[in-house]
C-alpha positions in Angstrom: 0.0 0.1 0.0 2.7 2.6 0.8 6.7 2.5 1.7 8.7 4.7 3.9 12.7 4.4 3.8 15.7 6.0 5.6 18.8 5.3 3.9 22.4 6.0 4.3 24.7 5.2 1.3 28.7 6.0 1.2 30.8 6.0 -2.0 33.7 3.6 -1.8 35.1 3.9 -5.2 34.2 6.4 -7.9 35.9 6.6 -11.4 36.5 9.8 -13.2 33.5 9.4 -15.7 31.5 6.0 -15.9 30.8 4.2 -12.6 31.2 3.9 -8.7 30.7 1.5 -6.1 28.9 2.3 -3.0 27.6 0.7 0.1 24.5 1.6 2.1 22.2 0.6 5.1 18.4 1.2 5.0 15.5 0.9 7.4 12.6 0.4 5.1 8.5 0.2 6.4 6.0 -0.8 4.2 2.1 -1.7 4.7 1.0 -4.8 2.5 -2.1 -4.2 0.0 -4.2 -7.1 1.1 -4.2 -7.5 5.0 -2.6 -3.7 5.4 0.5 -5.6 7.6 3.2 -3.1 8.6 6.4 -5.0 7.8 10.1 -3.6 8.5 13.2 -4.5 6.6 16.7 -3.6 8.0 19.3 -4.1 5.0 23.0 -3.7 4.3 23.8 -3.4 0.5 26.3 -2.9 -2.4 25.3 -0.5 -5.0 27.0 0.0 -8.4 26.1 3.3 -10.5 26.7 3.9 -14.2 26.7 7.6 -15.1 24.7 8.2 -18.6 24.7 12.0 -18.2 26.9 14.5 -16.6 26.4 18.1 -17.8 27.5 21.0 -14.9 25.8 20.8 -11.8 23.8 17.6 -12.8 24.9 13.9 -12.6 22.2 11.1 -14.2 22.9 7.6 -13.5 21.5 4.2 -13.5 22.1 2.2 -10.1 21.7 -1.5 -9.3 21.9 -3.3 -6.1 21.8 -7.2 -5.6 22.1 -9.5 -2.4 21.7 -6.8 0.3 21.2 -8.9 3.5 18.1 -7.8 5.2 16.1 -9.0 8.3 12.4 -8.7 7.8 10.2 -8.7 10.6 7.7 -11.0 9.4 7.9 -14.5 7.9 4.2 -14.4 6.5 3.0 -11.3 4.6 -0.6 -11.0 3.2 -0.9 -14.5 4.2 1.8 -15.8 2.2 5.1 -17.8 3.6 8.0 -15.6 2.3 10.4 -17.7 3.9 12.9 -17.0 6.9 13.2 -13.4 8.0 16.9 -13.4 7.0 16.5 -12.5 3.3 18.1 -10.2 0.5 17.1 -6.9 -1.0 17.6 -6.3 -4.6 16.8 -2.8 -6.3 17.5 -0.8 -9.6 16.6 2.6 -10.4 17.3 5.9 -12.2 18.7 8.9 -10.1 20.0 12.3 -10.4 22.3 14.5 -8.3 21.7 18.3 -8.7 22.0 21.5 -7.4 25.0 24.0 -7.4 27.1 21.4 -5.5 25.0 18.3 -6.5 23.7 18.2 -3.1 20.4 17.0 -3.8 19.4 13.6 -5.4 16.0 12.1 -6.7 15.4 8.7 -7.8 13.0 6.6 -9.0 13.4 3.1 -8.0 11.8 -0.7 -8.3 12.9 -3.2 -5.1 12.4 -6.7 -4.4 13.0 -8.7 -1.2 13.4 -12.5 -1.5 15.7 -15.3 -0.4 16.7 -16.5 -4.0 15.2 -19.8 -3.5 17.6 -20.7 -0.8 14.6 -21.7 1.2 11.8 -23.7 -0.5 9.4 -20.9 0.8 10.1 -18.0 -1.4 7.3 -15.8 -2.4 9.2 -12.6 -2.1 8.0 -9.0 -1.9 7.9 -6.4 -4.7 7.9 -2.8 -4.1 6.9 -1.7 -7.5 7.9 2.1 -7.6 9.6 4.0 -4.9 10.4 8.1 -5.4 13.1 9.1 -3.4 14.6 12.7 -2.4 17.8 12.8 -0.5 20.6 15.6 0.6 24.3 14.7 0.6 26.3 15.7 3.7 
């Protein structure tokens, strides 16, 4: 039904023009559609960015994160067994830094939680669209 997330992300490596590697941590809360159950996800994740457009005061890039270890507060979501509470977070999106010193960012992201078939119960959770806004420190 709706999602809220607090994310901290730090650059570990950045090339001059093409890509960077980041790591991050997040706390994400979402409410399910069918049963209106509140679920929280605590994640640590890697991110790779591919820069596609970089004029003055603006950086647009695609980002991708896979197998970010995550703890979910529920094992049964909307009456579906999603497997163990320890699972993985994946996401991809298009994002931009903007402003005089590229201090602000905006992102359109899709997100997914599942255990990658490690457990026989793997219904997974999809968050179809997230809009994010942030500020660099």
